[in-house]
C-alpha positions in Angstrom: 24.4 14.7 28.0 24.0 18.5 27.7 20.2 18.0 27.4 20.2 15.9 30.6 22.2 18.4 32.6 19.9 21.2 31.3 16.8 19.3 32.5 18.4 18.8 35.9 19.2 22.5 36.2 15.7 23.5 35.4 14.3 21.2 38.0 16.5 22.7 40.7 16.1 26.3 39.6 12.4 26.9 40.6 12.0 27.3 44.3 9.0 29.3 45.7 6.5 29.0 48.6 3.1 27.9 47.5 0.4 25.3 48.1 0.1 21.9 46.2 -3.0 20.9 44.4 -3.7 17.4 45.6 -6.1 14.5 45.5 -8.1 15.6 42.5 -7.9 15.9 38.7 -5.8 19.0 39.2 -2.8 17.2 40.8 0.2 18.1 38.6 1.1 15.2 36.4 -1.5 12.6 37.4 -3.4 13.2 34.2 -1.0 15.3 32.0 2.0 13.0 32.3 0.4 9.8 31.3 -3.4 9.0 31.0 -2.8 5.4 32.1 -0.2 5.0 34.9 2.3 7.8 35.0 4.9 6.3 37.2 5.6 3.7 34.5 7.0 6.6 32.4 8.5 8.5 35.3 9.2 6.6 38.5 9.5 9.9 40.4 5.7 10.1 40.4 5.3 6.9 42.4 3.0 7.7 45.3 2.5 11.3 44.3 -0.9 11.6 45.9 0.5 10.4 49.2 -2.3 7.8 49.4 -2.8 4.2 48.3 -3.9 3.8 44.7 -5.0 0.7 42.7 -5.7 1.2 39.0 -6.1 -0.8 35.9 -7.0 -0.3 32.3 -7.1 -1.4 28.6 -6.2 0.4 25.4 -6.1 -0.4 21.6 -4.5 1.6 18.8 -5.5 1.6 15.1 -8.8 -0.2 15.7 -9.5 -2.5 12.7 -5.9 -3.1 11.7 -6.0 -6.7 10.2 -3.5 -9.4 11.0 -2.8 -12.7 9.2 -5.6 -14.6 10.9 -6.4 -12.4 13.9 -6.7 -8.8 15.1 -3.5 -6.9 14.3 -4.2 -3.8 16.3 -1.7 -3.1 19.1 -3.4 -3.7 22.5 -2.4 -2.9 26.1 -3.5 -4.3 29.5 -2.1 -2.9 32.7 -2.5 -2.9 36.5 -0.6 -0.8 38.9 -0.4 -0.1 42.7 1.5 2.6 44.5 1.5 4.0 48.1 3.3 6.6 50.1 4.8 5.2 53.3 6.3 6.6 56.5 5.0 9.2 58.9 5.8 12.1 56.6 4.9 10.3 53.4 8.3 11.2 51.8 9.0 7.6 50.5 6.8 5.7 48.1 6.8 2.3 46.4 4.9 0.9 43.5 4.5 -2.1 41.3 3.3 -2.3 37.6 2.1 -5.1 35.4 2.0 -4.1 31.7 1.2 -6.3 28.8 1.3 -5.3 25.1 0.5 -7.4 22.1 -0.1 -7.2 18.4 -0.7 -9.8 15.7 2.9 -11.2 15.9 4.5 -10.0 19.2 3.8 -10.2 22.9 5.6 -8.1 25.5 5.0 -8.4 29.3 6.9 -6.3 31.9 6.8 -6.1 35.7 8.3 -3.1 37.3 9.1 -2.2 40.9 9.5 1.5 41.5 10.6 3.8 44.4 10.5 7.6 44.9 11.8 9.9 47.5 10.4 13.4 48.1 12.4 16.5 49.1 10.2 19.3 50.3 11.7 22.7 49.7 10.5 25.5 52.0 7.7 23.2 53.2 5.4 23.1 50.2 7.6 22.8 47.0 8.4 19.3 46.0 11.4 17.7 44.3 10.9 14.0 43.7 13.5 11.5 42.7 12.5 8.0 41.4 14.1 4.8 40.3 12.5 1.6 38.8 13.8 -1.9 38.2 11.9 -4.3 36.0 11.8 -7.6 34.1 10.6 -7.8 30.5 9.5 -10.9 28.6 9.1 -10.8 24.8 7.8 -13.5 22.5 7.3 -13.5 18.7 4.7 -15.5 16.6 6.6 -16.2 13.4 3.5 -17.6 11.6 1.9 -14.1 11.8 4.7 -12.4 9.8 4.5 -11.9 6.0 7.4 -11.8 3.5 7.9 -10.9 -0.2 8.5 -14.5 -1.3 5.0 -15.4 -0.2 3.3 -13.1 -2.8 1.7 -14.4 -6.0 1.2 -11.6 -8.5 -2.5 -12.6 -9.0 -3.6 -14.3 -5.8 -1.6 -12.4 -3.1 0.0 -14.1 -0.1 -0.4 -17.8 -0.9 3.1 -19.3 -0.8 5.2 -20.5 2.1 8.3 -18.4 3.0 11.9 -19.5 2.8 12.8 -17.1 5.7 14.1 -19.0 8.8 12.6 -17.9 12.1 14.6 -17.4 15.3 16.0 -20.4 17.2 14.2 -19.1 20.3 10.9 -17.3 19.9 11.1 -15.6 23.3 13.5 -13.4 25.2 13.7 -12.0 28.8 15.9 -9.3 30.3 16.0 -6.7 33.1 15.3 -3.1 32.6 15.9 0.1 34.6 14.6 3.7 34.6 15.0 6.9 36.6 13.3 10.2 36.8 12.9 13.6 38.5 9.8 15.7 39.1 9.5 19.2 40.4 6.2 21.0 41.3 5.1 24.2 43.0 1.9 26.2 43.1 0.8 25.9 39.5 3.9 24.8 37.7 5.2 21.2 37.2 8.4 20.0 35.4 9.6 16.5 34.8 12.4 14.5 33.3 12.9 10.7 33.0 15.1 8.3 31.2 13.7 4.8 30.4 15.8 1.8 29.4 19.0 3.2 31.1 21.1 0.1 30.4 19.8 -0.4 26.9 19.1 -4.1 27.2 19.5 -6.5 24.3 16.1 -7.5 22.9 17.1 -9.0 19.6 16.0 -12.4 18.2 18.6 -12.7 15.5 21.5 -10.9 17.1 22.3 -8.0 19.3 19.6 -5.3 19.1 19.8 -2.9 22.0 16.7 -1.2 23.2 17.3 2.5 22.7 17.1 4.8 25.8 14.1 7.1 25.8 14.2 10.5 27.4 10.9 12.2 28.4 10.4 15.8 29.3 7.3 17.2 30.9 6.1 20.7 31.6 2.7 22.2 32.4 0.9 25.0 34.2 -2.4 25.1 36.0 -4.5 28.2 35.3 -7.4 28.7 37.8 -10.3 30.4 35.9 -12.6 30.2 38.9 -13.0 28.3 42.1 -14.5 25.4 40.2 -12.6 25.5 36.9 -8.9 24.9 36.2 -7.4 24.9 32.7 -4.0 23.2 32.3 -1.9 23.4 29.1 1.0 20.9 29.2 3.6 19.4 26.9 5.3 16.0 26.7 8.5 15.7 24.6 10.0 12.2 24.0 13.4 11.7 22.5 14.1 8.2 21.1 17.2 7.7 18.9 17.4 11.5 18.4 13.8 11.4 17.0 11.5 13.8 18.9 7.8 13.1 19.6 5.6 15.9 20.8 2.4 15.6 22.8 0.8 19.0 23.6 -2.3 18.8 25.8 -5.1 21.0 27.1 -7.2 19.9 30.0 -10.2 21.4 31.8 -11.1 20.2 35.4 -14.5 21.1 36.8 -15.3 21.0 40.5 -12.3 18.6 41.0 -14.7 15.9 39.8 -14.9 16.1 36.0 -12.2 16.2 33.4 -12.1 17.0 29.7 -8.7 16.8 27.9 -7.4 17.2 24.3 -4.1 15.5 23.6 -2.3 15.8 20.2 -0.4 12.6 20.4 2.8 12.6 18.3 1.3 15.4 16.2 -0.7 12.8 14.2 -3.6 11.7 16.4 -6.1 13.8 18.4 -7.0 12.1 21.6 -10.1 13.2 23.5 -10.3 12.2 27.2 -13.3 12.4 29.6 -13.1 11.5 33.2 -15.4 11.6 36.3 -15.0 10.9 40.0 -17.8 8.3 40.3 -17.5 8.2 44.1 -15.2 9.9 46.5 -12.4 7.4 45.8 -13.4 5.9 42.5 -12.4 7.5 39.1 -13.2 6.4 35.6 -11.4 7.9 32.5 -12.1 7.1 28.9 -10.3 8.3 25.8 -10.9 8.1 22.0 -8.4 9.0 19.3 -8.8 10.2 15.8 -5.9 10.1 13.3 -5.1 13.3 11.5 -2.3 11.9 9.4 -3.2 10.4 6.0 -1.0 7.4 6.7 -3.0 6.5 9.8 -6.4 7.2 8.3 -5.6 4.6 5.6 -5.4 1.9 8.3 -9.0 0.9 8.4 -10.6 3.3 10.9 -7.2 4.1 12.3 -8.9 5.1 15.6 -7.7 4.4 19.2 -9.3 4.1 22.6 -8.3 3.8 26.2 -10.1 3.2 29.4 -8.8 3.4 33.0 -10.4 2.7 36.4 -8.7 3.8 39.6 -9.6 3.3 43.2 -7.9 5.4 45.9 -7.8 4.0 49.5 -8.1 6.7 52.1 -5.4 6.2 54.7 -5.9 9.5 56.5 -8.3 12.3 56.7 -7.7 15.1 54.1 -6.7 18.4 55.7 -9.5 21.1 55.9 -9.1 24.3 54.0 -8.1 26.0 57.3 -5.4 23.4 57.9 -4.2 23.8 54.4 -3.8 27.6 55.0 -1.7 26.9 58.1 0.5 24.5 56.2 1.3 27.1 53.6 2.3 29.8 56.1 6.1 30.1 56.7 
C-alpha cells in the first residue's frame, strides 16, 4: 500500500504550465507505455490523443518454440478502438479485443475502458481511468507433457495417468484502474491490473495476482525535427519486479526508432512510420540476450501494429497553440 500511495503522491506533485506534445510519435506514453495498445495496460490513457483511433496488430514470442504437434510459440492478436467525447474532450471511452494463445492454452479478453481528464492550469493533464472486462480461458490437455510419458530411450511415447480438469474452460470478470500525469516533457503513470484478483484455476482456487505498473519518461528536444525520449516501465507481480528501459528517437513527427530492453533479457527494436497523415505502421523485432531464451530455437520475437486515426476536428495551428499556452 505504501508504494501505491507514493505513486499517487508523485502524480499530484508535478504542476507546471507548459504545452502538450500531441498527435505524433512524441505524444507521452503512446509509444513508450505499450507498443501495442497502451490503454489495455493503463486505462487512464483511453482517448489520450483526443481523437478517434482504430488499431490492430499481431505478435509472437520465442519464434520456433515447438509444441506437441503444433507451434508452441506464444501468439497475440488484438484490436482496439478509443475516442474522446464531449465538447472539451475530457471524457474518453474505449474497447479492446485481445487474444493470446500457445500450444496448450487460449485466452480471450474483451475490455471496456473509460478515462476522465483534469486539466491543471490549462495545459497540464491528470487522467484517471477504469476498465471492466470479461476473460475466457481454455486449456488443451492433449498438448501437455508429463514425466510418466517418457521412455528412457524413445522419449515421450506413453500415455499419461494424469487426469485433466473436469471443465477445460473458464470465464470471469476482471477490473483495472490507472492514473496518468503529463506536462511539457515529463510523463508519469501508475496502473493496477486484476484489481479483484479473479479465480482462474482449473483444479481449484488459483487467484490471478494483481499487477502494478509504473511508468516514467522525459522528452528531450534535440532540434525542431528530432526528439529523444528515455523512459522506463516497472512491473510488480507477486513482489517480483520486471524492468523495461527504453530509448526512442522521433524524426519529423513521422518516423520512430526505439530500443526496448524487455524484462532485462530481450532487446526489442521498433521502427515506425506515418504512412499517411492518419495511418501509422509500427514493426518490432526482439533478440534474446539471456542464455535461457537463446536456447529456445531462435528465441526471437516480433510485433506489428497498424493504426488509423480519424480526424474529427482541425488541428490547431502553431499560432493557436501559442495562444493556448498563455495564462
